[in-house]
Residue frames as qw, qx, qy, qz and C-alpha x, y, z in Angstrom:
[[0.261, -0.627, 0.205, -0.705, -13.04, -19.33, -5.64],
 [0.063, 0.135, -0.878, 0.456, -13.03, -20.57, -2.07],
 [0.570, -0.435, -0.548, -0.431, -16.05, -22.34, -0.61],
 [0.467, -0.597, 0.340, -0.556, -17.21, -22.07, 2.96],
 [0.178, 0.238, -0.940, 0.169, -15.86, -25.01, 5.02],
 [0.758, -0.293, -0.256, -0.524, -18.41, -27.60, 6.10],
 [0.392, -0.425, 0.735, -0.353, -18.34, -29.64, 9.27],
 [0.786, 0.101, -0.523, -0.314, -18.55, -33.40, 8.97],
 [0.861, -0.449, 0.192, -0.140, -18.09, -36.55, 11.01],
 [0.658, 0.575, -0.451, 0.184, -14.50, -36.89, 9.77],
 [0.857, -0.301, -0.279, 0.312, -11.83, -38.59, 11.85],
 [0.539, -0.139, -0.082, 0.827, -9.60, -35.53, 11.76],
 [0.056, 0.955, 0.287, 0.052, -10.12, -31.83, 12.22],
 [0.571, 0.257, -0.081, 0.776, -7.73, -28.90, 11.82],
 [0.272, -0.883, -0.275, 0.265, -7.32, -25.97, 14.19],
 [0.522, 0.479, 0.074, 0.702, -5.70, -22.76, 12.98],
 [0.330, -0.910, -0.211, 0.132, -4.44, -19.81, 15.01],
 [0.203, 0.898, -0.320, 0.222, -1.77, -17.16, 15.40],
 [0.857, -0.029, -0.331, 0.394, 1.63, -18.46, 16.41],
 [0.173, -0.908, 0.159, -0.347, 2.71, -16.37, 19.39],
 [0.318, -0.707, 0.602, -0.188, 6.09, -17.04, 20.89],
 [0.993, 0.056, 0.068, -0.082, 6.32, -20.52, 19.36],
 [0.553, -0.535, 0.532, 0.353, 9.63, -22.28, 19.31],
 [0.734, 0.347, 0.484, 0.328, 11.56, -22.80, 16.11],
 [0.369, -0.102, 0.266, 0.885, 13.20, -20.62, 13.47],
 [0.294, 0.741, 0.297, -0.527, 11.55, -17.50, 12.15],
 [0.645, 0.559, 0.372, 0.365, 11.27, -16.68, 8.47],
 [0.395, -0.162, 0.062, 0.902, 13.55, -13.89, 7.28],
 [0.232, 0.775, 0.305, -0.502, 11.89, -10.54, 6.77],
 [0.316, -0.087, 0.598, 0.731, 11.84, -9.77, 3.07],
 [0.485, 0.488, 0.040, -0.725, 9.86, -8.35, 0.19],
 [0.727, 0.273, 0.624, 0.089, 8.39, -10.54, -2.49],
 [0.423, 0.094, 0.511, 0.742, 9.04, -10.01, -6.17],
 [0.057, 0.707, 0.548, 0.444, 5.89, -7.92, -6.53],
 [0.336, -0.911, -0.237, 0.034, 6.67, -5.46, -3.72],
 [0.407, 0.670, -0.271, 0.558, 9.22, -2.70, -3.18],
 [0.379, -0.672, 0.385, -0.507, 8.82, -2.32, 0.59],
 [0.476, 0.149, -0.846, 0.189, 10.18, -4.97, 2.97],
 [0.713, -0.583, -0.260, -0.291, 8.82, -6.52, 6.17],
 [0.277, 0.517, -0.627, 0.513, 11.39, -5.76, 8.89],
 [0.241, -0.164, 0.701, -0.651, 9.08, -6.73, 11.73],
 [0.143, -0.270, -0.941, -0.147, 6.56, -9.53, 12.18],
 [0.090, -0.681, -0.714, 0.135, 2.86, -8.56, 12.45],
 [0.048, -0.663, -0.065, 0.744, 3.47, -5.02, 11.21],
 [0.576, 0.670, 0.441, 0.160, 1.94, -3.79, 7.95],
 [0.301, -0.488, 0.256, 0.778, 4.34, -1.72, 5.83],
 [0.520, 0.688, 0.477, 0.166, 3.19, 0.32, 2.81],
 [0.166, -0.265, 0.167, 0.935, 4.30, 3.10, 0.57],
 [0.443, 0.343, -0.001, -0.828, 2.01, 4.68, -2.02],
 [0.736, 0.302, -0.366, -0.483, 1.81, 1.61, -4.27],
 [0.627, 0.169, -0.756, 0.074, 3.47, -1.37, -2.54],
 [0.645, -0.551, 0.238, -0.473, 2.78, -3.25, 0.69],
 [0.532, 0.223, -0.799, 0.168, 4.27, -6.03, 2.78],
 [0.653, -0.489, 0.263, -0.515, 2.97, -7.97, 5.78],
 [0.497, 0.259, -0.818, 0.127, 4.66, -10.88, 7.56],
 [0.652, -0.422, 0.336, -0.532, 3.15, -13.13, 10.21],
 [0.174, 0.202, -0.963, 0.033, 3.57, -16.65, 11.57],
 [0.761, -0.174, 0.011, -0.625, 0.70, -19.08, 12.12],
 [0.121, -0.255, 0.951, -0.122, 0.33, -22.60, 13.45],
 [0.756, -0.029, -0.355, -0.549, -1.89, -25.58, 12.64],
 [0.298, -0.242, 0.873, -0.301, -2.68, -28.48, 14.97],
 [0.604, 0.028, -0.619, -0.501, -4.30, -31.63, 13.58],
 [0.423, -0.192, 0.707, -0.533, -6.56, -33.68, 15.87],
 [0.164, -0.199, -0.941, -0.221, -8.50, -36.92, 15.66],
 [0.420, -0.354, -0.135, -0.825, -12.12, -35.98, 15.92],
 [0.742, -0.318, -0.562, -0.180, -13.14, -39.15, 17.80],
 [0.729, -0.496, -0.347, 0.319, -10.92, -38.60, 20.84],
 [0.028, -0.995, 0.074, -0.065, -9.29, -35.16, 20.37],
 [0.784, -0.347, 0.262, 0.444, -5.86, -36.75, 20.16],
 [0.195, 0.867, -0.280, -0.363, -3.36, -34.46, 18.46],
 [0.905, 0.148, 0.332, 0.219, -1.77, -36.19, 15.48],
 [0.619, 0.353, 0.185, 0.676, 0.15, -33.36, 13.83],
 [0.192, -0.874, -0.132, 0.425, 1.47, -29.85, 14.18],
 [0.601, 0.346, 0.244, 0.678, 2.97, -27.33, 11.76],
 [0.142, -0.795, -0.133, 0.574, 4.10, -23.72, 11.87],
 [0.554, 0.554, 0.399, 0.477, 4.19, -21.44, 8.85],
 [0.167, -0.450, 0.025, 0.877, 5.52, -18.07, 7.82],
 [0.383, 0.720, 0.554, 0.167, 3.19, -16.00, 5.64],
 [0.212, -0.410, 0.124, 0.878, 4.46, -12.97, 3.72],
 [0.402, 0.733, 0.547, 0.030, 1.94, -10.99, 1.70],
 [0.248, -0.335, 0.254, 0.873, 3.21, -8.56, -0.97],
 [0.431, 0.734, 0.524, 0.025, 1.32, -6.38, -3.40],
 [0.263, -0.225, 0.261, 0.901, 2.34, -3.87, -6.06],
 [0.367, 0.738, 0.468, -0.319, -0.52, -1.63, -7.12],
 [0.456, 0.243, 0.455, 0.725, -0.47, -0.07, -10.56],
 [0.042, 0.572, 0.243, -0.782, -1.11, 3.71, -10.66],
 [0.279, 0.342, -0.444, -0.780, -1.92, 3.33, -14.37],
 [0.479, -0.092, -0.790, -0.372, -4.26, 0.35, -14.17],
 [0.634, -0.370, 0.225, -0.640, -7.11, -0.85, -11.98],
 [0.982, -0.049, -0.172, -0.063, -5.68, -4.37, -11.91],
 [0.008, -0.738, 0.640, -0.215, -2.76, -5.68, -9.90],
 [0.788, 0.045, -0.612, 0.052, -1.06, -8.85, -8.66],
 [0.522, -0.677, 0.384, -0.349, -0.81, -9.91, -5.04],
 [0.651, 0.291, -0.691, 0.119, 1.64, -12.54, -3.86],
 [0.724, -0.577, 0.243, -0.289, 1.52, -14.72, -0.79],
 [0.481, 0.461, -0.729, 0.161, 4.72, -16.56, 0.12],
 [0.843, -0.435, 0.081, -0.305, 4.18, -19.54, 2.44],
 [0.383, 0.485, -0.751, 0.230, 7.07, -21.28, 4.19],
 [0.864, -0.415, -0.257, -0.125, 6.65, -24.31, 6.47],
 [0.026, -0.765, 0.529, -0.366, 8.96, -23.73, 9.42],
 [0.196, -0.257, 0.903, -0.283, 8.30, -26.87, 11.48],
 [0.760, -0.024, -0.348, -0.548, 6.17, -30.01, 11.10],
 [0.224, -0.261, 0.883, -0.318, 5.40, -32.98, 13.33],
 [0.518, 0.209, 0.769, -0.310, 3.34, -36.16, 13.01],
 [0.539, 0.539, 0.636, 0.122, 0.80, -36.24, 10.21],
 [0.175, 0.935, 0.009, -0.309, 1.74, -32.68, 9.24],
 [0.348, -0.526, 0.613, 0.477, 5.05, -33.94, 7.84],
 [0.555, 0.368, 0.704, 0.246, 3.12, -35.30, 4.85],
 [0.180, 0.027, 0.300, 0.936, 2.71, -31.70, 3.74],
 [0.254, 0.607, 0.483, -0.578, -0.12, -29.38, 2.75],
 [0.321, 0.518, 0.544, 0.577, -1.94, -28.13, -0.30],
 [0.152, -0.542, -0.253, 0.787, -1.97, -24.33, -0.19],
 [0.227, 0.601, 0.540, 0.543, -3.97, -21.72, -2.06],
 [0.187, -0.352, -0.257, 0.880, -4.35, -17.94, -1.71],
 [0.066, 0.674, 0.525, 0.516, -6.96, -15.31, -2.43],
 [0.092, 0.011, -0.327, 0.940, -8.40, -12.26, -0.64],
 [0.066, -0.704, -0.708, 0.002, -11.62, -10.76, 0.63],
 [0.087, 0.165, -0.022, 0.982, -12.92, -7.19, 0.65],
 [0.178, 0.389, 0.653, -0.625, -15.86, -5.78, 2.65],
 [0.492, 0.588, 0.018, -0.641, -17.14, -4.13, -0.53],
 [0.609, -0.005, 0.753, 0.249, -17.22, -7.25, -2.71],
 [0.538, 0.740, 0.404, 0.003, -19.00, -5.40, -5.53],
 [0.064, 0.945, -0.223, -0.232, -16.05, -3.03, -5.93],
 [0.068, -0.621, 0.757, 0.191, -13.42, -5.67, -6.66],
 [0.944, 0.185, -0.197, -0.187, -13.05, -8.87, -8.65],
 [0.346, -0.664, 0.656, -0.094, -10.70, -11.15, -6.72],
 [0.767, 0.311, -0.535, -0.168, -9.04, -14.18, -8.23],
 [0.843, -0.447, 0.290, -0.075, -7.58, -17.28, -6.62],
 [0.024, 0.660, -0.726, -0.191, -4.07, -18.63, -6.99],
 [0.786, 0.152, -0.576, -0.167, -3.43, -22.12, -8.39],
 [0.825, -0.528, 0.161, -0.124, -3.13, -24.73, -5.64],
 [0.463, 0.611, -0.616, 0.182, 0.44, -25.81, -4.85],
 [0.889, -0.287, -0.341, 0.109, 2.03, -28.49, -2.72],
 [0.085, -0.794, 0.451, -0.398, 4.05, -27.54, 0.37],
 [0.959, -0.143, -0.245, -0.003, 6.08, -30.51, 1.60],
 [0.720, 0.167, -0.322, 0.592, 9.58, -29.35, 2.55],
 [0.443, -0.784, -0.220, 0.376, 10.65, -27.48, 5.66],
 [0.324, -0.625, 0.186, 0.685, 12.13, -24.09, 4.79],
 [0.277, 0.124, 0.651, 0.696, 11.22, -24.23, 1.08],
 [0.266, 0.420, 0.253, -0.830, 8.94, -21.24, 0.28],
 [0.290, 0.442, 0.783, 0.328, 5.97, -21.56, -2.07],
 [0.071, 0.234, -0.025, -0.969, 4.73, -18.45, -3.89],
 [0.218, 0.561, 0.799, 0.011, 1.05, -17.97, -4.68],
 [0.010, -0.138, 0.175, 0.975, 0.08, -15.18, -7.11],
 [0.174, 0.612, 0.772, 0.005, -3.47, -14.01, -7.73],
 [0.135, 0.296, 0.291, 0.900, -5.08, -11.10, -9.57],
 [0.002, -0.649, -0.587, 0.484, -7.36, -8.37, -8.24],
 [0.150, 0.292, 0.384, 0.863, -9.17, -5.79, -10.33],
 [0.134, 0.386, 0.447, -0.796, -11.46, -2.90, -9.45],
 [0.396, 0.659, 0.640, 0.012, -14.78, -2.35, -11.16],
 [0.367, 0.222, 0.296, 0.853, -14.30, 0.09, -14.03],
 [0.058, -0.552, -0.295, -0.778, -15.50, 3.71, -13.97],
 [0.581, -0.742, -0.281, -0.180, -16.12, 3.76, -10.22],
 [0.001, 0.669, -0.557, 0.492, -14.20, 5.09, -7.25],
 [0.877, -0.231, -0.420, -0.039, -13.46, 1.91, -5.32],
 [0.000, 0.606, -0.576, 0.549, -12.10, 2.03, -1.78],
 [0.900, -0.334, -0.103, -0.259, -11.89, -0.95, 0.55],
 [0.398, -0.592, 0.700, -0.043, -9.61, -3.01, 2.74],
 [0.812, 0.318, -0.447, -0.200, -8.23, -5.99, 0.83],
 [0.601, -0.534, 0.544, -0.238, -7.53, -8.87, 3.19],
 [0.420, 0.390, -0.801, -0.173, -5.30, -11.74, 2.03],
 [0.847, -0.203, 0.306, -0.385, -6.59, -15.25, 2.81],
 [0.253, 0.434, -0.856, -0.123, -4.73, -18.57, 2.70],
 [0.929, -0.123, 0.027, -0.349, -6.13, -22.12, 2.71],
 [0.073, 0.510, -0.854, 0.071, -3.86, -24.90, 4.01],
 [0.913, -0.045, -0.045, -0.403, -5.23, -28.40, 3.50],
 [0.481, -0.491, 0.726, 0.025, -3.26, -31.33, 5.01],
 [0.438, 0.347, -0.733, -0.388, -2.13, -33.90, 2.45],
 [0.053, 0.030, 0.962, -0.267, -3.06, -36.62, 4.97],
 [0.246, -0.393, -0.687, -0.559, -6.61, -37.57, 3.90],
 [0.001, -0.340, -0.645, 0.684, -9.30, -35.76, 5.85],
 [0.037, -0.571, -0.602, -0.557, -12.80, -34.54, 5.16],
 [0.316, -0.632, -0.486, 0.514, -12.85, -32.19, 8.13],
 [0.085, 0.951, 0.164, -0.247, -12.90, -28.42, 8.17],
 [0.657, 0.494, 0.047, 0.567, -10.68, -26.65, 5.64],
 [0.456, -0.616, -0.190, 0.614, -8.34, -24.34, 7.58],
 [0.335, 0.755, 0.203, 0.525, -8.43, -20.74, 6.37],
 [0.465, -0.494, -0.227, 0.699, -6.35, -17.93, 7.80],
 [0.222, 0.881, 0.270, 0.319, -7.36, -14.33, 7.10],
 [0.550, -0.015, -0.186, 0.814, -4.52, -11.83, 7.49],
 [0.109, -0.888, -0.447, -0.007, -6.65, -9.17, 9.18],
 [0.369, -0.781, 0.068, 0.498, -3.73, -7.04, 10.32],
 [0.376, -0.220, 0.556, 0.708, -2.27, -7.21, 6.81],
 [0.289, 0.645, 0.675, 0.212, -5.27, -5.62, 5.10],
 [0.162, -0.290, 0.017, 0.943, -4.42, -2.12, 3.83],
 [0.422, 0.710, 0.375, -0.420, -7.03, 0.19, 2.30],
 [0.399, 0.067, 0.595, 0.694, -6.84, 0.27, -1.51],
 [0.323, 0.708, 0.249, -0.577, -8.29, 3.13, -3.56],
 [0.410, 0.148, 0.661, 0.610, -8.84, 2.87, -7.31],
 [0.232, 0.729, 0.259, -0.589, -10.11, 5.76, -9.41],
 [0.559, 0.459, 0.486, 0.490, -10.53, 7.10, -12.93],
 [0.082, -0.888, -0.170, 0.420, -9.99, 10.77, -12.02],
 [0.621, 0.689, 0.118, 0.355, -8.84, 12.88, -14.97],
 [0.131, -0.952, 0.226, -0.157, -6.83, 15.11, -12.62],
 [0.526, -0.590, 0.610, 0.066, -4.32, 12.31, -11.99],
 [0.247, -0.286, 0.834, 0.401, -3.80, 10.80, -15.42],
 [0.333, 0.045, -0.674, -0.658, -5.49, 9.00, -18.31],
 [0.711, -0.162, 0.070, -0.680, -8.93, 7.44, -18.03],
 [0.681, 0.102, -0.725, 0.004, -7.44, 3.96, -17.68],
 [0.670, -0.677, 0.002, -0.304, -7.44, 4.73, -13.96],
 [0.501, 0.372, -0.667, 0.407, -5.14, 3.37, -11.30],
 [0.749, -0.576, -0.321, -0.073, -4.81, 2.32, -7.67],
 [0.240, 0.534, -0.521, 0.621, -2.85, 3.48, -4.60],
 [0.504, -0.436, -0.654, 0.357, -2.74, 3.06, -0.83],
 [0.006, -0.794, -0.173, -0.583, -4.37, 6.38, 0.15],
 [0.632, -0.766, -0.114, 0.036, -3.48, 6.20, 3.85],
 [0.713, -0.183, 0.095, 0.670, 0.20, 6.56, 2.99],
 [0.102, 0.964, 0.053, -0.239, 1.14, 10.26, 2.70],
 [0.815, 0.304, 0.110, 0.481, 3.74, 10.55, -0.09],
 [0.353, -0.722, 0.083, 0.590, 6.65, 12.99, -0.25],
 [0.570, 0.791, 0.115, 0.190, 7.31, 15.34, -3.16],
 [0.678, -0.449, 0.130, 0.567, 11.07, 15.91, -3.39],
 [0.403, 0.903, 0.023, 0.149, 12.63, 19.05, -4.84],
 [0.441, -0.792, 0.380, 0.183, 15.93, 18.84, -2.98],
 [0.584, -0.315, 0.635, 0.396, 19.16, 18.14, -4.84],
 [0.574, 0.573, 0.517, 0.274, 17.81, 19.20, -8.24],
 [0.331, -0.335, 0.129, 0.873, 20.03, 21.93, -9.68],
 [0.089, 0.365, 0.606, 0.701, 17.52, 22.59, -12.47],
 [0.330, -0.759, -0.388, -0.405, 15.13, 24.08, -9.88],
 [0.534, -0.059, -0.492, 0.685, 17.65, 25.25, -7.29],
 [0.089, -0.233, 0.122, -0.961, 15.98, 28.64, -6.79],
 [0.662, -0.354, -0.336, -0.568, 12.57, 27.05, -6.25],
 [0.774, -0.228, -0.552, 0.210, 13.96, 24.51, -3.78],
 [0.348, 0.069, -0.393, 0.848, 15.75, 27.28, -1.87],
 [0.330, -0.315, -0.032, -0.890, 12.54, 29.30, -1.59],
 [0.779, -0.335, -0.429, -0.310, 10.53, 26.32, -0.38],
 [0.686, -0.103, -0.536, 0.481, 13.23, 25.46, 2.15],
 [0.096, 0.184, -0.271, 0.940, 13.26, 29.04, 3.46],
 [0.535, -0.335, -0.181, -0.754, 9.46, 29.10, 3.72],
 [0.806, -0.273, -0.521, -0.057, 9.31, 25.79, 5.55],
 [0.595, -0.080, -0.484, 0.637, 11.92, 26.89, 8.05],
 [0.120, 0.033, -0.209, 0.970, 10.63, 30.42, 8.64],
 [0.465, -0.370, -0.338, -0.730, 6.85, 30.46, 8.22],
 [0.443, -0.352, 0.548, -0.616, 5.06, 29.87, 11.55],
 [0.897, 0.032, 0.197, -0.395, 3.22, 26.79, 10.27],
 [0.246, -0.456, 0.818, 0.249, 6.24, 25.15, 8.54],
 [0.796, 0.341, 0.099, -0.490, 3.89, 23.96, 5.79],
 [0.881, 0.400, -0.228, -0.108, 4.67, 20.54, 4.30],
 [0.210, 0.606, -0.708, 0.296, 7.82, 20.03, 6.40],
 [0.830, -0.232, -0.491, -0.124, 7.47, 16.54, 7.80],
 [0.669, -0.240, -0.492, 0.503, 8.04, 16.41, 11.54],
 [0.230, -0.110, -0.200, 0.946, 7.71, 20.18, 11.90],
 [0.357, 0.224, 0.080, -0.903, 4.37, 21.23, 10.43],
 [0.710, 0.321, 0.520, -0.351, 1.18, 19.98, 8.76],
 [0.474, 0.113, 0.715, 0.501, 1.15, 18.32, 5.35],
 [0.234, 0.240, -0.264, -0.904, -0.07, 20.14, 2.26],
 [0.501, 0.380, 0.739, -0.241, -3.54, 19.30, 0.90],
 [0.158, 0.022, 0.615, 0.773, -4.04, 19.31, -2.86],
 [0.457, 0.572, 0.405, -0.548, -6.98, 21.10, -4.47],
 [0.427, 0.148, 0.708, 0.542, -7.91, 20.46, -8.10],
 [0.212, 0.870, 0.429, -0.123, -10.23, 23.47, -8.54],
 [0.571, 0.255, 0.185, 0.758, -8.29, 25.43, -11.15],
 [0.043, -0.791, -0.215, -0.571, -10.31, 28.63, -10.65],
 [0.624, -0.778, -0.074, -0.005, -9.76, 28.56, -6.90],
 [0.778, -0.229, 0.118, 0.573, -6.03, 27.93, -7.29],
 [0.402, 0.491, 0.236, 0.736, -5.80, 30.78, -9.81],
 [0.258, -0.866, -0.170, -0.393, -7.60, 33.19, -7.51],
 [0.746, -0.619, 0.002, 0.244, -5.29, 32.24, -4.64],
 [0.697, 0.040, 0.181, 0.693, -2.23, 32.83, -6.82],
 [0.183, 0.679, 0.231, 0.673, -3.46, 36.21, -8.05],
 [0.465, -0.860, -0.130, -0.167, -4.16, 37.34, -4.49],
 [0.761, -0.510, 0.123, 0.380, -0.63, 36.42, -3.45],
 [0.582, -0.149, 0.394, 0.696, 1.36, 37.38, -6.54],
 [0.372, 0.779, 0.472, 0.179, -0.79, 39.80, -8.54],
 [0.052, 0.992, -0.031, 0.111, 1.18, 42.90, -7.56],
 [0.763, -0.495, 0.222, 0.350, 4.70, 41.51, -7.08],
 [0.347, 0.898, -0.196, -0.183, 6.06, 42.94, -10.38],
 [0.808, -0.196, 0.418, 0.367, 8.53, 40.26, -11.50],
 [0.081, 0.699, -0.411, -0.580, 11.07, 41.49, -14.04],
 [0.745, 0.461, -0.356, -0.325, 11.60, 39.98, -17.49],
 [0.573, 0.305, -0.753, 0.105, 12.53, 36.33, -17.16],
 [0.055, -0.133, 0.779, -0.610, 11.13, 36.11, -13.65],
 [0.533, -0.388, -0.625, -0.417, 8.01, 34.52, -12.18],
 [0.391, -0.477, 0.415, -0.669, 6.36, 35.12, -8.82],
 [0.569, -0.033, -0.821, 0.017, 6.62, 31.83, -6.98],
 [0.510, -0.509, 0.244, -0.650, 4.48, 31.20, -3.88],
 [0.513, -0.022, -0.844, 0.153, 4.65, 28.59, -1.18],
 [0.577, 0.105, 0.809, -0.028, 2.52, 26.81, -0.08],
 [0.132, 0.086, 0.713, 0.684, 1.73, 26.05, -3.72],
 [0.387, 0.061, 0.003, -0.920, -1.42, 27.79, -5.00],
 [0.686, -0.060, -0.558, -0.463, -3.06, 24.41, -5.76],
 [0.414, -0.144, -0.817, 0.375, -3.12, 23.53, -2.06],
 [0.365, -0.781, -0.482, -0.157, -5.69, 24.39, 0.60],
 [0.585, -0.545, -0.191, 0.569, -2.94, 25.85, 2.79],
 [0.375, 0.215, 0.231, 0.872, -2.12, 28.54, 0.19],
 [0.183, -0.744, -0.408, -0.497, -5.29, 30.40, 1.18],
 [0.593, -0.650, -0.299, 0.369, -3.79, 31.04, 4.62],
 [0.084, 0.985, -0.121, 0.091, -2.18, 34.43, 5.27],
 [0.566, -0.618, 0.514, 0.183, 0.89, 32.43, 6.35],
 [0.853, 0.412, 0.237, 0.217, 2.58, 32.13, 2.96],
 [0.372, -0.594, 0.326, 0.635, 5.74, 33.27, 1.18],
 [0.673, 0.715, 0.185, 0.040, 6.35, 34.70, -2.28],
 [0.414, -0.591, 0.408, 0.559, 9.55, 35.34, -4.21],
 [0.613, 0.726, -0.138, -0.278, 10.36, 36.42, -7.78],
 [0.670, -0.326, 0.620, 0.247, 12.42, 33.57, -9.24],
 [0.004, 0.310, -0.722, -0.618, 13.81, 32.44, -12.55],
 [0.702, 0.220, 0.032, -0.677, 10.78, 31.80, -14.75],
 [0.636, 0.300, -0.681, -0.204, 12.22, 28.70, -16.43],
 [0.168, 0.137, -0.889, 0.403, 12.93, 27.07, -13.08],
 [0.423, 0.095, 0.492, -0.755, 9.50, 27.93, -11.68],
 [0.748, 0.276, -0.192, -0.573, 7.69, 26.55, -14.73],
 [0.509, 0.293, -0.809, -0.018, 9.89, 23.44, -14.76],
 [0.087, -0.085, 0.830, -0.545, 9.06, 22.67, -11.13],
 [0.572, 0.218, 0.369, -0.699, 5.34, 22.97, -11.76],
 [0.753, 0.417, -0.183, -0.475, 4.90, 21.48, -15.24],
 [0.609, 0.427, -0.668, -0.021, 7.74, 18.95, -15.43],
 [0.223, 0.195, -0.848, 0.440, 7.96, 17.78, -11.83],
 [0.310, 0.009, 0.607, -0.732, 5.00, 18.52, -9.57],
 [0.722, 0.211, 0.015, -0.659, 2.10, 17.69, -11.88],
 [0.679, 0.259, -0.672, -0.141, 3.67, 14.48, -13.21],
 [0.125, 0.159, -0.846, 0.494, 4.35, 13.55, -9.59],
 [0.552, 0.052, 0.344, -0.758, 0.69, 14.14, -8.75],
 [0.800, 0.243, -0.308, -0.454, -0.23, 11.71, -11.53],
 [0.490, 0.306, -0.805, 0.137, 2.35, 9.10, -10.57],
 [0.072, -0.001, -0.815, 0.575, 1.08, 9.03, -6.98],
 [0.254, -0.545, -0.689, -0.404, -2.57, 9.68, -7.87],
 [0.153, -0.262, -0.466, 0.831, -2.74, 12.64, -5.49],
 [0.037, -0.613, -0.667, -0.422, -6.39, 13.57, -5.78],
 [0.206, -0.625, -0.015, -0.753, -8.39, 16.52, -4.46],
 [0.696, -0.613, 0.070, -0.367, -8.12, 16.47, -0.67],
 [0.932, -0.035, -0.212, 0.290, -5.06, 14.18, -0.55],
 [0.364, -0.897, 0.226, 0.109, -2.19, 15.22, 1.69],
 [0.860, 0.307, -0.126, 0.388, 1.53, 15.17, 0.87],
 [0.532, -0.709, 0.087, 0.455, 4.87, 16.29, 2.24],
 [0.526, 0.824, -0.121, 0.172, 7.51, 18.40, 0.50],
 [0.791, -0.392, 0.111, 0.457, 11.21, 17.64, 0.90],
 [0.347, 0.924, -0.068, 0.148, 13.27, 20.70, 0.08],
 [0.718, 0.282, -0.384, 0.508, 16.43, 19.52, 1.80]]
């Protein structure tokens, strides 16, 4: 683990800060091997439900402590990627460090190491990557480290990547650490039985996922009903850009009562099923602004049992979580 830097009477000290408008080439925006999303823009955090990417540039200036003479300068690209596991409370984070420019004593290179911090330190066990040497301009170094959430608890916290860059040129001054504050998404890990096995899993809860039913001929009638409801109901439930998201409820009795109130007297014929939208297991279904339609029973059951509930588990959509519905 990292230790707090100590001041000393060393001949050299290191200053670390954000690199704003510095000259020199920029690192290409990309996703690391552990992430699905990419970083198209510097200093912007990108996430989906389980992957994240953050790219920033930083600079280091090396000074002689005795007379404040600058002896070296370097600029780095940092790309942080993570891929959470919705079926495990442990995951790998990767920090890719690329030295973009170096001058003076900085040309000797740096020893780099990565880890992370979380405000709720008791909720997570955070590892540290092995130290690696960074000596060549434009040659990226990848640093992988493990994070795990405490078992059997609902853990929710911002996880902030941290990098240590120690100049190879001998110095006993302060160890430069850079905390990627803007690249610290909220992680939620749980063991909820409503979203899968008790092994638990983790997601980025601030990302609102999309449940897609469009383009699936096996549930064409269901998709057509949802599409009609989204376009014609006053609230346009779950239609991104047009109405509010749906909010899942996991109270089976409440969902059943909502469904019976909407569909109890609709008299579907043999082979049919009364389908309602918003779905009965959402808070929005209790509104008088809903739609019902007698549809093919096989299609209705397939949408619910084979698609929607497995999708809830895959994205760990818990009670109170919002989501969109794409019906084409």
